[in-house]
BALO-560971 format. One record per residue: residue in three letters; x, y, z of N, C-alpha, C in turn. Coordinates in steps of 0.1 Angstrom, whole numbers, plus 5000, padded with zeros to 4 digits. Example, Ala and Ser with C-alpha at 12.3 -4.5 7.8 and 13.67 -1.06 7.14 Angstrom:
BEGIN
ALA513249435078512349555078513249675078 SER512849785071513749895071512950005079 
This chain:
BEGIN
UNK539472035745537972005732538972055723 UNK539671995711540671965705539471995686 UNK540772085684539772145675540572215658 UNK540872155647541472205634541072335623 UNK541572445623540972525615541172505597 UNK540172385593540672375571540972515567 UNK541972445555541672585545540772665542 UNK539772665540538772785542537772825548 UNK538772795564539072885576537972875588 UNK536672705579536272655593537372575603 UNK536172595615536972535631535772395627 UNK536672295635535772195639536272175648 UNK535872075658536372005675535971885669 UNK537171815671538271675667538371565680 UNK537271455677536971305683537771185683 UNK538371155691539371055679539370885688 UNK537470905692537170795694537070665691 UNK536170565699536370435693534970455680 UNK533770585680532970555666533370635663 UNK534870735660535770725651535870685640 UNK536770595656537970475645537870365638 UNK535870365641535370245638534070285624 UNK534270425620533470465607535170475602 UNK536070495609537570495597537170405587 UNK537570255598538470125597536870055586 UNK535570105588535570095580534670165567 UNK534870275566535270385548536670285550 UNK537270245552538370245545538870075540 UNK537469985542537869815544538169805551 UNK538469815557539469735564538669685589 UNK539669575588538469505598539569455607 UNK540269565614541669495620542269655624 UNK542169635642542569765648543369825649 UNK544269675650546069695655546669775644 UNK546269805627547069845624547170035628 UNK545970045636546070225646546870195656 UNK547170125659547670115675549670165667 UNK550370155660551270185654550870325640 UNK550870395651550970515633551570505625 UNK553070465629553870525620553670455604 UNK553270315614552670215594551570245591 UNK550570365588549670365580550470545574 UNK548870505556550270525547549270675548 UNK550070775545549770945537548570945534 UNK547670845526546370915530545070835530 UNK545370765546544870755559544670845562 UNK545470925567545571045575543871125568 UNK543671195561542471245556540971135563 UNK540971065556540170955563540270925574 UNK540870955585540470965598540571025605 UNK540971205593540771355601538771395599 UNK538371305589536871275583537171235593 UNK536771125597535971065609536271135622 UNK536971185628536871275636536771375640 UNK536371445628535371605625534771595625 UNK533571435617532771335614532071365631 UNK532771325638532271295656532471365658 UNK533471465667533371615669531871615668 UNK531471695656530271755653529471675656 UNK529671585652527871475656527871515677 UNK528971535679528571525696528271645704 UNK528871775689528571945690526671935688 UNK525771765682525071805674524771855664 UNK525571925658525571885648526571885635 UNK525571735632526471645619526871685610 UNK528471615605528971745592529071555588 UNK529471485571529671355573530271425561 UNK531471455562532971485554533371295553 UNK534271365537534671165533536171275533 UNK536771165528538171155532539071285518 UNK538371265504538171345496538371485496 UNK536771505507536671655509538171715522 UNK538371635523539371665543540371685530 UNK540771575524542571555515542471765508 UNK541071815499541371945500540872085502 UNK540971995522540772145529541572155536 UNK543372025535544472065548545572075544 UNK546372135544547972105536548672055547 UNK549672025548550871955560550972065570 UNK550272135578550172185590548972195586 UNK548372155586547172105592546971965600 UNK547771865584547971725590548571725600 UNK550171755606550671785615549671785635 UNK549271935631548371935642547371845643 UNK546771695633545771685639546371535637 UNK548371465639548871425645548871395660 UNK549371545656549371595676547971525690 UNK546371565676545371525686545671395685 UNK545271325673545671235671545771145685 UNK547471135683548671065694548171105707 UNK547271225715546971245729545171175730 UNK545271185720543371085720543570985719 UNK544570905715544270745715545570695727 UNK546070765731547170705740546770665748 UNK547270575751547070485763546770545777 UNK546470495782546170645800546770685807 UNK547370495807548970475816550170535815 UNK549570565800551370615793551370825792 UNK549870815791549770975792550271015805 UNK549870935819550470955830551370915838 UNK552270805825553270845825553370735839 UNK554970685853554770595858553870645872 UNK553370515877553370515885554370585902 UNK554270615915555670635925554970545935 UNK556470505936555270385951556270405960 
């Protein structure tokens, strides 16, 4: 289970599953999930929205749902927290085949 500690000291589970992705797309008025396939093409301002969606989904799964906005998360993170989130996002959204590497023949 991946978690993030915000600048105010609170720690939250982060889940970047399909629910979180859909919520991010809806909140950012997008309808094309392909933009998330190329993480490098996202704007820095997108990261707070993605993190908010991931925290909101993680807390929902833990039975204590929170409803952070991108602006709220933006005021509670720094570059180190965003770097940690990028690692979480990458590990949670990487295709299983890529994560497992090549199969032995």
